[in-house]
N, CA, C and O atoms as a GROMACS GRO file, in nm:
protein
  620
    1MET      N    1   0.962   2.896   1.947
    1MET     CA    2   0.955   2.829   1.820
    1MET      C    3   0.882   2.696   1.840
    1MET      O    4   0.915   2.620   1.932
    2THR      N    5   0.784   2.668   1.756
    2THR     CA    6   0.709   2.543   1.767
    2THR      C    7   0.766   2.441   1.671
    2THR      O    8   0.808   2.473   1.559
    3THR      N    9   0.768   2.318   1.718
    3THR     CA   10   0.815   2.207   1.635
    3THR      C   11   0.696   2.146   1.565
    3THR      O   12   0.595   2.114   1.629
    4GLN      N   13   0.707   2.131   1.437
    4GLN     CA   14   0.596   2.077   1.360
    4GLN      C   15   0.628   1.933   1.324
    4GLN      O   16   0.734   1.905   1.269
    5THR      N   17   0.537   1.841   1.354
    5THR     CA   18   0.557   1.702   1.318
    5THR      C   19   0.489   1.677   1.185
    5THR      O   20   0.381   1.731   1.157
    6SER      N   21   0.552   1.597   1.105
    6SER     CA   22   0.493   1.563   0.976
    6SER      C   23   0.515   1.416   0.949
    6SER      O   24   0.599   1.350   1.012
    7THR      N   25   0.439   1.367   0.856
    7THR     CA   26   0.450   1.228   0.817
    7THR      C   27   0.583   1.209   0.744
    7THR      O   28   0.616   1.286   0.654
    8PRO      N   29   0.660   1.104   0.781
    8PRO     CA   30   0.785   1.079   0.710
    8PRO      C   31   0.761   1.055   0.561
    8PRO      O   32   0.653   1.011   0.522
    9PRO      N   33   0.861   1.084   0.478
    9PRO     CA   34   0.846   1.061   0.334
    9PRO      C   35   0.810   0.916   0.306
    9PRO      O   36   0.860   0.825   0.372
   10GLY      N   37   0.725   0.895   0.208
   10GLY     CA   38   0.687   0.760   0.169
   10GLY      C   39   0.563   0.707   0.236
   10GLY      O   40   0.517   0.597   0.206
   11ILE      N   41   0.507   0.785   0.329
   11ILE     CA   42   0.386   0.740   0.398
   11ILE      C   43   0.272   0.835   0.363
   11ILE      O   44   0.276   0.953   0.397
   12PRO      N   45   0.170   0.784   0.295
   12PRO     CA   46   0.056   0.870   0.263
   12PRO      C   47  -0.008   0.922   0.393
   12PRO      O   48  -0.031   0.843   0.484
   13PRO      N   49  -0.035   1.051   0.402
   13PRO     CA   50  -0.096   1.106   0.523
   13PRO      C   51  -0.225   1.031   0.559
   13PRO      O   52  -0.309   1.006   0.473
   14GLY      N   53  -0.238   0.996   0.685
   14GLY     CA   54  -0.356   0.926   0.733
   14GLY      C   55  -0.347   0.775   0.722
   14GLY      O   56  -0.439   0.706   0.764
   15LEU      N   57  -0.240   0.721   0.666
   15LEU     CA   58  -0.227   0.576   0.650
   15LEU      C   59  -0.240   0.506   0.784
   15LEU      O   60  -0.308   0.403   0.794
   16GLY      N   61  -0.175   0.559   0.886
   16GLY     CA   62  -0.180   0.496   1.018
   16GLY      C   63  -0.320   0.486   1.074
   16GLY      O   64  -0.360   0.383   1.127
   17LEU      N   65  -0.394   0.594   1.061
   17LEU     CA   66  -0.533   0.595   1.109
   17LEU      C   67  -0.618   0.496   1.031
   17LEU      O   68  -0.698   0.423   1.089
   18ARG      N   69  -0.600   0.492   0.898
   18ARG     CA   70  -0.677   0.397   0.816
   18ARG      C   71  -0.638   0.253   0.846
   18ARG      O   72  -0.722   0.164   0.843
   19LEU      N   73  -0.509   0.230   0.874
   19LEU     CA   74  -0.464   0.095   0.909
   19LEU      C   75  -0.531   0.050   1.038
   19LEU      O   76  -0.575  -0.064   1.050
   20LYS      N   77  -0.537   0.140   1.134
   20LYS     CA   78  -0.603   0.109   1.262
   20LYS      C   79  -0.753   0.081   1.240
   20LYS      O   80  -0.808  -0.012   1.297
   21GLU      N   81  -0.817   0.164   1.155
   21GLU     CA   82  -0.959   0.143   1.123
   21GLU      C   83  -0.981   0.005   1.061
   21GLU      O   84  -1.074  -0.067   1.099
   22GLU      N   85  -0.895  -0.029   0.965
   22GLU     CA   86  -0.908  -0.159   0.898
   22GLU      C   87  -0.884  -0.274   0.996
   22GLU      O   88  -0.955  -0.374   0.992
   23ARG      N   89  -0.786  -0.260   1.082
   23ARG     CA   90  -0.759  -0.362   1.183
   23ARG      C   91  -0.880  -0.384   1.272
   23ARG      O   92  -0.919  -0.498   1.299
   24LYS      N   93  -0.938  -0.273   1.317
   24LYS     CA   94  -1.057  -0.284   1.403
   24LYS      C   95  -1.177  -0.339   1.327
   24LYS      O   96  -1.256  -0.416   1.382
   25ARG      N   97  -1.191  -0.299   1.199
   25ARG     CA   98  -1.301  -0.351   1.117
   25ARG      C   99  -1.294  -0.503   1.107
   25ARG      O  100  -1.397  -0.571   1.104
   26LEU      N  101  -1.173  -0.556   1.102
   26LEU     CA  102  -1.154  -0.701   1.093
   26LEU      C  103  -1.156  -0.768   1.230
   26LEU      O  104  -1.144  -0.890   1.240
   27GLY      N  105  -1.172  -0.688   1.337
   27GLY     CA  106  -1.180  -0.744   1.472
   27GLY      C  107  -1.047  -0.796   1.525
   27GLY      O  108  -1.044  -0.893   1.601
   28LEU      N  109  -0.938  -0.732   1.484
   28LEU     CA  110  -0.805  -0.777   1.523
   28LEU      C  111  -0.738  -0.676   1.615
   28LEU      O  112  -0.764  -0.556   1.607
   29ASN      N  113  -0.653  -0.726   1.703
   29ASN     CA  114  -0.571  -0.634   1.783
   29ASN      C  115  -0.437  -0.617   1.712
   29ASN      O  116  -0.412  -0.680   1.609
   30GLN      N  117  -0.350  -0.532   1.767
   30GLN     CA  118  -0.224  -0.503   1.700
   30GLN      C  119  -0.136  -0.628   1.686
   30GLN      O  120  -0.074  -0.648   1.581
   31VAL      N  121  -0.132  -0.710   1.787
   31VAL     CA  122  -0.049  -0.832   1.782
   31VAL      C  123  -0.099  -0.925   1.672
   31VAL      O  124  -0.019  -0.981   1.598
   32GLU      N  125  -0.230  -0.942   1.663
   32GLU     CA  126  -0.287  -1.032   1.562
   32GLU      C  127  -0.258  -0.984   1.420
   32GLU      O  128  -0.218  -1.063   1.334
   33LEU      N  129  -0.277  -0.853   1.394
   33LEU     CA  130  -0.249  -0.803   1.259
   33LEU      C  131  -0.099  -0.806   1.230
   33LEU      O  132  -0.057  -0.833   1.118
   34ALA      N  133  -0.019  -0.779   1.332
   34ALA     CA  134   0.127  -0.788   1.315
   34ALA      C  135   0.166  -0.930   1.275
   34ALA      O  136   0.248  -0.949   1.185
   35GLN      N  137   0.110  -1.029   1.341
   35GLN     CA  138   0.141  -1.168   1.308
   35GLN      C  139   0.099  -1.202   1.165
   35GLN      O  140   0.174  -1.267   1.092
   36ILE      N  141  -0.018  -1.157   1.126
   36ILE     CA  142  -0.066  -1.180   0.989
   36ILE      C  143   0.032  -1.117   0.891
   36ILE      O  144   0.062  -1.176   0.787
   37GLY      N  145   0.080  -0.996   0.923
   37GLY     CA  146   0.171  -0.925   0.835
   37GLY      C  147   0.316  -0.970   0.844
   37GLY      O  148   0.400  -0.922   0.768
   38GLY      N  149   0.344  -1.062   0.936
   38GLY     CA  150   0.480  -1.113   0.948
   38GLY      C  151   0.576  -1.017   1.015
   38GLY      O  152   0.696  -1.021   0.989
   39VAL      N  153   0.522  -0.931   1.100
   39VAL     CA  154   0.606  -0.835   1.173
   39VAL      C  155   0.575  -0.844   1.321
   39VAL      O  156   0.481  -0.914   1.362
   40GLY      N  157   0.653  -0.774   1.401
   40GLY     CA  158   0.629  -0.769   1.544
   40GLY      C  159   0.531  -0.658   1.580
   40GLY      O  160   0.497  -0.573   1.498
   41ARG      N  161   0.486  -0.660   1.705
   41ARG     CA  162   0.392  -0.560   1.752
   41ARG      C  163   0.450  -0.419   1.741
   41ARG      O  164   0.378  -0.324   1.710
   42LEU      N  165   0.580  -0.404   1.766
   42LEU     CA  166   0.642  -0.272   1.758
   42LEU      C  167   0.632  -0.217   1.616
   42LEU      O  168   0.601  -0.099   1.598
   43ALA      N  169   0.657  -0.300   1.516
   43ALA     CA  170   0.644  -0.255   1.376
   43ALA      C  171   0.500  -0.213   1.349
   43ALA      O  172   0.476  -0.112   1.284
   44GLN      N  173   0.404  -0.293   1.397
   44GLN     CA  174   0.263  -0.259   1.377
   44GLN      C  175   0.232  -0.124   1.440
   44GLN      O  176   0.165  -0.040   1.379
   45LEU      N  177   0.281  -0.102   1.561
   45LEU     CA  178   0.261   0.025   1.630
   45LEU      C  179   0.322   0.140   1.549
   45LEU      O  180   0.263   0.246   1.539
   46GLN      N  181   0.440   0.118   1.493
   46GLN     CA  182   0.506   0.222   1.414
   46GLN      C  183   0.429   0.251   1.286
   46GLN      O  184   0.420   0.366   1.244
   47TYR      N  185   0.373   0.149   1.223
   47TYR     CA  186   0.292   0.170   1.103
   47TYR      C  187   0.167   0.252   1.137
   47TYR      O  188   0.132   0.345   1.064
   48GLU      N  189   0.102   0.217   1.248
   48GLU     CA  190  -0.021   0.288   1.287
   48GLU      C  191   0.007   0.430   1.334
   48GLU      O  192  -0.081   0.516   1.326
   49SER      N  193   0.126   0.455   1.384
   49SER     CA  194   0.160   0.591   1.428
   49SER      C  195   0.232   0.668   1.316
   49SER      O  196   0.272   0.783   1.335
   50GLU      N  197   0.249   0.605   1.201
   50GLU     CA  198   0.314   0.663   1.084
   50GLU      C  199   0.460   0.700   1.111
   50GLU      O  200   0.512   0.796   1.054
   51ALA      N  201   0.524   0.624   1.200
   51ALA     CA  202   0.666   0.644   1.226
   51ALA      C  203   0.752   0.574   1.122
   51ALA      O  204   0.868   0.611   1.101
   52SER      N  205   0.696   0.472   1.058
   52SER     CA  206   0.766   0.403   0.949
   52SER      C  207   0.664   0.348   0.850
   52SER      O  208   0.546   0.329   0.883
   53ALA      N  209   0.712   0.324   0.729
   53ALA     CA  210   0.624   0.276   0.622
   53ALA      C  211   0.624   0.124   0.618
   53ALA      O  212   0.728   0.061   0.635
   54PRO      N  213   0.508   0.064   0.595
   54PRO     CA  214   0.501  -0.082   0.583
   54PRO      C  215   0.570  -0.130   0.455
   54PRO      O  216   0.576  -0.059   0.355
   55THR      N  217   0.620  -0.253   0.461
   55THR     CA  218   0.684  -0.313   0.344
   55THR      C  219   0.578  -0.372   0.251
   55THR      O  220   0.462  -0.389   0.289
   56THR      N  221   0.620  -0.403   0.132
   56THR     CA  222   0.527  -0.465   0.036
   56THR      C  223   0.485  -0.603   0.084
   56THR      O  224   0.370  -0.642   0.062
   57ARG      N  225   0.573  -0.677   0.147
   57ARG     CA  226   0.536  -0.810   0.198
   57ARG      C  227   0.430  -0.798   0.307
   57ARG      O  228   0.336  -0.878   0.311
   58TYR      N  229   0.444  -0.700   0.393
   58TYR     CA  230   0.344  -0.677   0.497
   58TYR      C  231   0.210  -0.642   0.433
   58TYR      O  232   0.106  -0.699   0.468
   59LEU      N  233   0.212  -0.548   0.339
   59LEU     CA  234   0.088  -0.507   0.273
   59LEU      C  235   0.022  -0.624   0.201
   59LEU      O  236  -0.100  -0.640   0.205
   60SER      N  237   0.102  -0.705   0.136
   60SER     CA  238   0.049  -0.822   0.066
   60SER      C  239  -0.020  -0.917   0.163
   60SER      O  240  -0.131  -0.965   0.137
   61ALA      N  241   0.045  -0.943   0.275
   61ALA     CA  242  -0.011  -1.035   0.374
   61ALA      C  243  -0.141  -0.982   0.435
   61ALA      O  244  -0.238  -1.057   0.448
   62ILE      N  245  -0.143  -0.854   0.472
   62ILE     CA  246  -0.266  -0.803   0.534
   62ILE      C  247  -0.377  -0.786   0.430
   62ILE      O  248  -0.495  -0.797   0.463
   63GLY      N  249  -0.338  -0.758   0.306
   63GLY     CA  250  -0.437  -0.750   0.199
   63GLY      C  251  -0.504  -0.885   0.177
   63GLY      O  252  -0.626  -0.892   0.157
   64ALA      N  253  -0.426  -0.991   0.181
   64ALA     CA  254  -0.480  -1.126   0.165
   64ALA      C  255  -0.574  -1.161   0.281
   64ALA      O  256  -0.663  -1.245   0.267
   65ALA      N  257  -0.552  -1.097   0.396
   65ALA     CA  258  -0.635  -1.123   0.514
   65ALA      C  259  -0.761  -1.036   0.517
   65ALA      O  260  -0.843  -1.050   0.608
   66GLY      N  261  -0.777  -0.947   0.418
   66GLY     CA  262  -0.901  -0.870   0.410
   66GLY      C  263  -0.888  -0.720   0.428
   66GLY      O  264  -0.988  -0.649   0.416
   67VAL      N  265  -0.768  -0.670   0.455
   67VAL     CA  266  -0.751  -0.524   0.466
   67VAL      C  267  -0.771  -0.463   0.328
   67VAL      O  268  -0.714  -0.512   0.230
   68ASP      N  269  -0.850  -0.360   0.319
   68ASP     CA  270  -0.874  -0.289   0.193
   68ASP      C  271  -0.753  -0.201   0.165
   68ASP      O  272  -0.741  -0.090   0.216
   69LEU      N  273  -0.662  -0.253   0.082
   69LEU     CA  274  -0.537  -0.183   0.055
   69LEU      C  275  -0.556  -0.054  -0.023
   69LEU      O  276  -0.481   0.042  -0.003
   70VAL      N  277  -0.655  -0.049  -0.109
   70VAL     CA  278  -0.682   0.075  -0.182
   70VAL      C  279  -0.721   0.184  -0.083
   70VAL      O  280  -0.670   0.296  -0.092
   71TYR      N  281  -0.810   0.153   0.008
   71TYR     CA  282  -0.849   0.250   0.110
   71TYR      C  283  -0.728   0.289   0.196
   71TYR      O  284  -0.708   0.406   0.228
   72LEU      N  285  -0.649   0.190   0.232
   72LEU     CA  286  -0.533   0.214   0.315
   72LEU      C  287  -0.438   0.316   0.251
   72LEU      O  288  -0.391   0.408   0.318
   73ILE      N  289  -0.410   0.299   0.124
   73ILE     CA  290  -0.313   0.385   0.054
   73ILE      C  291  -0.374   0.517   0.009
   73ILE      O  292  -0.312   0.623   0.022
   74SER      N  293  -0.497   0.510  -0.044
   74SER     CA  294  -0.552   0.629  -0.110
   74SER      C  295  -0.662   0.701  -0.033
   74SER      O  296  -0.701   0.812  -0.072
   75ALA      N  297  -0.712   0.642   0.073
   75ALA     CA  298  -0.825   0.697   0.149
   75ALA      C  299  -0.955   0.691   0.070
   75ALA      O  300  -1.052   0.757   0.108
   76SER      N  301  -0.958   0.613  -0.038
   76SER     CA  302  -1.079   0.595  -0.119
   76SER      C  303  -1.112   0.447  -0.125
   76SER      O  304  -1.023   0.362  -0.130
   77LYS      N  305  -1.239   0.418  -0.124
   77LYS     CA  306  -1.281   0.278  -0.134
   77LYS      C  307  -1.259   0.230  -0.277
   77LYS      O  308  -1.268   0.307  -0.373
   78ALA      N  309  -1.230   0.102  -0.290
   78ALA     CA  310  -1.202   0.042  -0.421
   78ALA      C  311  -1.320   0.060  -0.515
   78ALA      O  312  -1.436   0.046  -0.475
   79TYR      N  313  -1.289   0.090  -0.640
   79TYR     CA  314  -1.391   0.106  -0.744
   79TYR      C  315  -1.418  -0.029  -0.807
   79TYR      O  316  -1.324  -0.103  -0.836
   80THR      N  317  -1.543  -0.062  -0.829
   80THR     CA  318  -1.576  -0.194  -0.884
   80THR      C  319  -1.638  -0.186  -1.023
   80THR      O  320  -1.681  -0.288  -1.076
   81GLY      N  321  -1.643  -0.068  -1.083
   81GLY     CA  322  -1.701  -0.051  -1.215
   81GLY      C  323  -1.607  -0.093  -1.326
   81GLY      O  324  -1.503  -0.155  -1.301
   82GLU      N  325  -1.643  -0.060  -1.448
   82GLU     CA  326  -1.565  -0.102  -1.564
   82GLU      C  327  -1.507   0.017  -1.638
   82GLU      O  328  -1.563   0.127  -1.637
   83LEU      N  329  -1.395  -0.007  -1.702
   83LEU     CA  330  -1.329   0.092  -1.786
   83LEU      C  331  -1.342   0.050  -1.932
   83LEU      O  332  -1.371  -0.066  -1.962
   84ARG      N  333  -1.319   0.146  -2.021
   84ARG     CA  334  -1.308   0.111  -2.163
   84ARG      C  335  -1.184   0.024  -2.179
   84ARG      O  336  -1.093   0.030  -2.095
   85SER      N  337  -1.178  -0.055  -2.285
   85SER     CA  338  -1.068  -0.150  -2.300
   85SER      C  339  -0.931  -0.081  -2.305
   85SER      O  340  -0.835  -0.134  -2.249
   86GLU      N  341  -0.920   0.035  -2.370
   86GLU     CA  342  -0.790   0.103  -2.376
   86GLU      C  343  -0.750   0.157  -2.239
   86GLU      O  344  -0.632   0.160  -2.205
   87GLN      N  345  -0.850   0.200  -2.160
   87GLN     CA  346  -0.821   0.245  -2.024
   87GLN      C  347  -0.774   0.126  -1.939
   87GLN      O  348  -0.676   0.136  -1.864
   88GLN      N  349  -0.846   0.015  -1.950
   88GLN     CA  350  -0.812  -0.105  -1.874
   88GLN      C  351  -0.670  -0.151  -1.908
   88GLN      O  352  -0.593  -0.186  -1.818
   89ASP      N  353  -0.636  -0.151  -2.037
   89ASP     CA  354  -0.503  -0.192  -2.080
   89ASP      C  355  -0.397  -0.100  -2.021
   89ASP      O  356  -0.294  -0.148  -1.973
   90ARG      N  357  -0.419   0.029  -2.026
   90ARG     CA  358  -0.324   0.127  -1.973
   90ARG      C  359  -0.305   0.106  -1.822
   90ARG      O  360  -0.192   0.107  -1.772
   91VAL      N  361  -0.414   0.088  -1.751
   91VAL     CA  362  -0.409   0.069  -1.607
   91VAL      C  363  -0.334  -0.060  -1.573
   91VAL      O  364  -0.247  -0.060  -1.485
   92GLU      N  365  -0.367  -0.168  -1.641
   92GLU     CA  366  -0.303  -0.296  -1.610
   92GLU      C  367  -0.153  -0.293  -1.641
   92GLU      O  368  -0.074  -0.350  -1.566
   93ARG      N  369  -0.114  -0.227  -1.749
   93ARG     CA  370   0.027  -0.216  -1.785
   93ARG      C  371   0.103  -0.140  -1.674
   93ARG      O  372   0.209  -0.183  -1.630
   94ARG      N  373   0.047  -0.028  -1.632
   94ARG     CA  374   0.111   0.051  -1.526
   94ARG      C  375   0.117  -0.025  -1.394
   94ARG      O  376   0.218  -0.020  -1.323
   95ALA      N  377   0.009  -0.096  -1.361
   95ALA     CA  378   0.006  -0.173  -1.236
   95ALA      C  379   0.111  -0.284  -1.239
   95ALA      O  380   0.180  -0.307  -1.140
   96PHE      N  381   0.122  -0.352  -1.351
   96PHE     CA  382   0.221  -0.459  -1.364
   96PHE      C  383   0.362  -0.404  -1.347
   96PHE      O  384   0.445  -0.464  -1.279
   97GLU      N  385   0.390  -0.289  -1.410
   97GLU     CA  386   0.522  -0.227  -1.397
   97GLU      C  387   0.553  -0.193  -1.252
   97GLU      O  388   0.666  -0.211  -1.206
   98TRP      N  389   0.453  -0.144  -1.181
   98TRP     CA  390   0.473  -0.106  -1.041
   98TRP      C  391   0.501  -0.228  -0.955
   98TRP      O  392   0.585  -0.224  -0.866
   99VAL      N  393   0.429  -0.339  -0.982
   99VAL     CA  394   0.452  -0.463  -0.908
   99VAL      C  395   0.595  -0.511  -0.932
   99VAL      O  396   0.662  -0.557  -0.840
  100GLU      N  397   0.640  -0.501  -1.054
  100GLU     CA  398   0.778  -0.542  -1.086
  100GLU      C  399   0.879  -0.457  -1.010
  100GLU      O  400   0.979  -0.509  -0.961
  101MET      N  401   0.854  -0.327  -0.999
  101MET     CA  402   0.944  -0.240  -0.922
  101MET      C  403   0.944  -0.280  -0.775
  101MET      O  404   1.049  -0.279  -0.710
  102CYS      N  405   0.827  -0.315  -0.722
  102CYS     CA  406   0.819  -0.359  -0.582
  102CYS      C  407   0.900  -0.487  -0.562
  102CYS      O  408   0.971  -0.500  -0.462
  103ALA      N  409   0.889  -0.580  -0.655
  103ALA     CA  410   0.965  -0.706  -0.645
  103ALA      C  411   1.115  -0.676  -0.648
  103ALA      O  412   1.191  -0.734  -0.569
  104GLU      N  413   1.157  -0.589  -0.737
  104GLU     CA  414   1.299  -0.554  -0.746
  104GLU      C  415   1.351  -0.487  -0.620
  104GLU      O  416   1.469  -0.496  -0.589
  105ALA      N  417   1.263  -0.420  -0.548
  105ALA     CA  418   1.302  -0.351  -0.426
  105ALA      C  419   1.320  -0.445  -0.308
  105ALA      O  420   1.379  -0.408  -0.206
  106GLU      N  421   1.268  -0.567  -0.320
  106GLU     CA  422   1.284  -0.665  -0.212
  106GLU      C  423   1.430  -0.708  -0.203
  106GLU      O  424   1.499  -0.710  -0.305
  107PRO      N  425   1.478  -0.743  -0.084
  107PRO     CA  426   1.618  -0.781  -0.067
  107PRO      C  427   1.663  -0.893  -0.162
  107PRO      O  428   1.775  -0.891  -0.212
  108ASP      N  429   1.576  -0.988  -0.186
  108ASP     CA  430   1.612  -1.098  -0.275
  108ASP      C  431   1.560  -1.079  -0.417
  108ASP      O  432   1.575  -1.167  -0.501
  109GLY      N  433   1.498  -0.963  -0.443
  109GLY     CA  434   1.444  -0.934  -0.576
  109GLY      C  435   1.325  -1.019  -0.612
  109GLY      O  436   1.296  -1.038  -0.730
  110HIS      N  437   1.256  -1.072  -0.512
  110HIS     CA  438   1.147  -1.165  -0.538
  110HIS      C  439   1.026  -1.135  -0.451
  110HIS      O  440   1.038  -1.097  -0.334
  111LEU      N  441   0.909  -1.151  -0.511
  111LEU     CA  442   0.782  -1.149  -0.438
  111LEU      C  443   0.709  -1.276  -0.478
  111LEU      O  444   0.714  -1.318  -0.593
  112SER      N  445   0.641  -1.336  -0.383
  112SER     CA  446   0.564  -1.456  -0.414
  112SER      C  447   0.451  -1.423  -0.510
  112SER      O  448   0.413  -1.307  -0.527
  113ALA      N  449   0.398  -1.526  -0.572
  113ALA     CA  450   0.286  -1.506  -0.664
  113ALA      C  451   0.168  -1.442  -0.591
  113ALA      O  452   0.100  -1.356  -0.646
  114GLU      N  453   0.143  -1.484  -0.468
  114GLU     CA  454   0.032  -1.427  -0.390
  114GLU      C  455   0.058  -1.279  -0.360
  114GLU      O  456  -0.034  -1.198  -0.369
  115SER      N  457   0.181  -1.245  -0.325
  115SER     CA  458   0.215  -1.105  -0.300
  115SER      C  459   0.196  -1.022  -0.425
  115SER      O  460   0.143  -0.911  -0.419
  116ARG      N  461   0.240  -1.074  -0.539
  116ARG     CA  462   0.223  -1.003  -0.666
  116ARG      C  463   0.075  -0.982  -0.698
  116ARG      O  464   0.036  -0.874  -0.744
  117ARG      N  465  -0.005  -1.084  -0.674
  117ARG     CA  466  -0.148  -1.076  -0.703
  117ARG      C  467  -0.214  -0.967  -0.618
  117ARG      O  468  -0.290  -0.885  -0.670
  118VAL      N  469  -0.186  -0.967  -0.489
  118VAL     CA  470  -0.246  -0.870  -0.398
  118VAL      C  471  -0.200  -0.729  -0.434
  118VAL      O  472  -0.282  -0.637  -0.440
  119LEU      N  473  -0.072  -0.712  -0.458
  119LEU     CA  474  -0.021  -0.580  -0.496
  119LEU      C  475  -0.080  -0.533  -0.628
  119LEU      O  476  -0.118  -0.416  -0.642
  120PHE      N  477  -0.089  -0.623  -0.724
  120PHE     CA  478  -0.146  -0.587  -0.854
  120PHE      C  479  -0.288  -0.535  -0.836
  120PHE      O  480  -0.325  -0.432  -0.892
  121ARG      N  481  -0.368  -0.607  -0.758
  121ARG     CA  482  -0.507  -0.565  -0.737
  121ARG      C  483  -0.514  -0.428  -0.670
  121ARG      O  484  -0.593  -0.343  -0.710
  122MET      N  485  -0.431  -0.407  -0.568
  122MET     CA  486  -0.432  -0.280  -0.496
  122MET      C  487  -0.392  -0.166  -0.590
  122MET      O  488  -0.460  -0.064  -0.598
  123ILE      N  489  -0.282  -0.184  -0.659
  123ILE     CA  490  -0.233  -0.079  -0.747
  123ILE      C  491  -0.330  -0.054  -0.861
  123ILE      O  492  -0.358   0.061  -0.896
  124ARG      N  493  -0.382  -0.161  -0.919
  124ARG     CA  494  -0.479  -0.148  -1.028
  124ARG      C  495  -0.600  -0.068  -0.981
  124ARG      O  496  -0.647   0.021  -1.053
  125ASP      N  497  -0.650  -0.097  -0.863
  125ASP     CA  498  -0.768  -0.026  -0.814
  125ASP      C  499  -0.741   0.122  -0.792
  125ASP      O  500  -0.827   0.206  -0.819
  126VAL      N  501  -0.621   0.156  -0.743
  126VAL     CA  502  -0.585   0.297  -0.727
  126VAL      C  503  -0.577   0.364  -0.864
  126VAL      O  504  -0.629   0.474  -0.884
  127LEU      N  505  -0.511   0.296  -0.959
  127LEU     CA  506  -0.498   0.353  -1.094
  127LEU      C  507  -0.634   0.368  -1.163
  127LEU      O  508  -0.654   0.464  -1.238
  128ILE      N  509  -0.725   0.277  -1.139
  128ILE     CA  510  -0.860   0.289  -1.195
  128ILE      C  511  -0.927   0.414  -1.142
  128ILE      O  512  -0.989   0.489  -1.217
  129GLN      N  513  -0.913   0.438  -1.012
  129GLN     CA  514  -0.972   0.558  -0.953
  129GLN      C  515  -0.911   0.684  -1.012
  129GLN      O  516  -0.980   0.783  -1.034
  130MET      N  517  -0.781   0.679  -1.038
  130MET     CA  518  -0.716   0.794  -1.102
  130MET      C  519  -0.770   0.811  -1.244
  130MET      O  520  -0.797   0.924  -1.287
  131GLU      N  521  -0.784   0.702  -1.316
  131GLU     CA  522  -0.833   0.705  -1.454
  131GLU      C  523  -0.974   0.764  -1.461
  131GLU      O  524  -1.007   0.836  -1.555
  132LEU      N  525  -1.055   0.733  -1.362
  132LEU     CA  526  -1.194   0.779  -1.360
  132LEU      C  527  -1.212   0.914  -1.292
  132LEU      O  528  -1.322   0.969  -1.290
  133GLY      N  529  -1.104   0.968  -1.236
  133GLY     CA  530  -1.112   1.099  -1.175
  133GLY      C  531  -1.157   1.099  -1.031
  133GLY      O  532  -1.179   1.207  -0.975
  134THR      N  533  -1.173   0.983  -0.967
  134THR     CA  534  -1.211   0.981  -0.826
  134THR      C  535  -1.091   1.003  -0.736
  134THR      O  536  -1.106   1.030  -0.617
  135LEU      N  537  -0.971   0.991  -0.791
  135LEU     CA  538  -0.847   1.032  -0.726
  135LEU      C  539  -0.779   1.130  -0.821
  135LEU      O  540  -0.794   1.118  -0.943
  136PRO      N  541  -0.707   1.226  -0.768
  136PRO     CA  542  -0.641   1.322  -0.857
  136PRO      C  543  -0.538   1.254  -0.946
  136PRO      O  544  -0.475   1.156  -0.906
  137GLU      N  545  -0.521   1.306  -1.067
  137GLU     CA  546  -0.424   1.250  -1.161
  137GLU      C  547  -0.283   1.251  -1.105
  137GLU      O  548  -0.201   1.166  -1.141
  138ASN      N  549  -0.254   1.346  -1.018
  138ASN     CA  550  -0.120   1.356  -0.963
  138ASN      C  551  -0.104   1.277  -0.833
  138ASN      O  552  -0.005   1.295  -0.762
  139PHE      N  553  -0.200   1.190  -0.800
  139PHE     CA  554  -0.189   1.106  -0.681
  139PHE      C  555  -0.061   1.024  -0.693
  139PHE      O  556  -0.041   0.955  -0.793
  140ASP      N  557   0.024   1.030  -0.593
  140ASP     CA  558   0.156   0.968  -0.601
  140ASP      C  559   0.151   0.822  -0.560
  140ASP      O  560   0.158   0.789  -0.441
  141THR      N  561   0.138   0.734  -0.658
  141THR     CA  562   0.135   0.589  -0.630
  141THR      C  563   0.272   0.536  -0.592
  141THR      O  564   0.284   0.422  -0.549
  142SER      N  565   0.374   0.617  -0.606
  142SER     CA  566   0.509   0.571  -0.575
  142SER      C  567   0.551   0.600  -0.431
  142SER      O  568   0.665   0.571  -0.394
  143LEU      N  569   0.463   0.657  -0.351
  143LEU     CA  570   0.502   0.690  -0.214
  143LEU      C  571   0.558   0.570  -0.140
  143LEU      O  572   0.667   0.577  -0.083
  144LEU      N  573   0.485   0.461  -0.139
  144LEU     CA  574   0.532   0.343  -0.067
  144LEU      C  575   0.650   0.278  -0.138
  144LEU      O  576   0.738   0.222  -0.074
  145MET      N  577   0.651   0.285  -0.271
  145MET     CA  578   0.762   0.227  -0.346
  145MET      C  579   0.892   0.296  -0.310
  145MET      O  580   0.994   0.230  -0.289
  146SER      N  581   0.892   0.429  -0.302
  146SER     CA  582   1.015   0.501  -0.270
  146SER      C  583   1.063   0.466  -0.131
  146SER      O  584   1.183   0.452  -0.108
  147GLN      N  585   0.971   0.450  -0.036
  147GLN     CA  586   1.008   0.413   0.099
  147GLN      C  587   1.063   0.270   0.100
  147GLN      O  588   1.159   0.241   0.171
  148GLN      N  589   1.002   0.182   0.022
  148GLN     CA  590   1.046   0.043   0.013
  148GLN      C  591   1.190   0.037  -0.040
  148GLN      O  592   1.273  -0.035   0.014
  149MET      N  593   1.218   0.112  -0.146
  149MET     CA  594   1.351   0.113  -0.206
  149MET      C  595   1.453   0.173  -0.109
  149MET      O  596   1.565   0.124  -0.097
  150LYS      N  597   1.413   0.278  -0.040
  150LYS     CA  598   1.503   0.342   0.057
  150LYS      C  599   1.536   0.245   0.170
  150LYS      O  600   1.650   0.240   0.217
  151ALA      N  601   1.436   0.168   0.215
  151ALA     CA  602   1.457   0.073   0.324
  151ALA      C  603   1.556  -0.035   0.285
  151ALA      O  604   1.623  -0.092   0.371
  152HIS      N  605   1.566  -0.064   0.156
  152HIS     CA  606   1.657  -0.169   0.111
  152HIS      C  607   1.782  -0.114   0.045
  152HIS      O  608   1.858  -0.189  -0.016
  153GLY      N  609   1.805   0.018   0.058
  153GLY     CA  610   1.926   0.079   0.006
  153GLY      C  611   1.934   0.087  -0.144
  153GLY      O  612   2.044   0.093  -0.199
  154LYS      N  613   1.818   0.088  -0.213
  154LYS     CA  614   1.817   0.097  -0.360
  154LYS      C  615   1.767   0.234  -0.399
  154LYS      O  616   1.691   0.296  -0.325
  155ARG      N  617   1.808   0.282  -0.514
  155ARG     CA  618   1.761   0.411  -0.564
  155ARG      C  619   1.710   0.396  -0.703
  155ARG      O  620   1.665   0.494  -0.763
   0.00000   0.00000   0.00000
């Protein structure tokens, strides 16, 4: 009988490989990116090996340092085009709601303004790609959210 390894729930397949690519693109080693993200080298290693899911605070910090969070989560490069106003409104409303859920999942129920800004941009860019059809409509934007809530004992 063969044992099959799979990505733990809450981690988009390939996230670890893309995280490593982004780290190398920025010319950083694991310790340096871990420090930027406010975690230890072991956590960085676990994120890159997909043994555990990164927190929203970590993602916010590395996003502010230049990691392409849309690519990291969705395997697609961020879209820079424009949507119709009703599409833009729908996307922004959904992105804001998701950021609020991420904040509520934090132990203290709080995310800094910078963390909210980075998360909003990442989520908005993924939702734009979904709106335009460059990502499937059923792309699960809640993968990291569910892992974040589970890590903090919330459902």
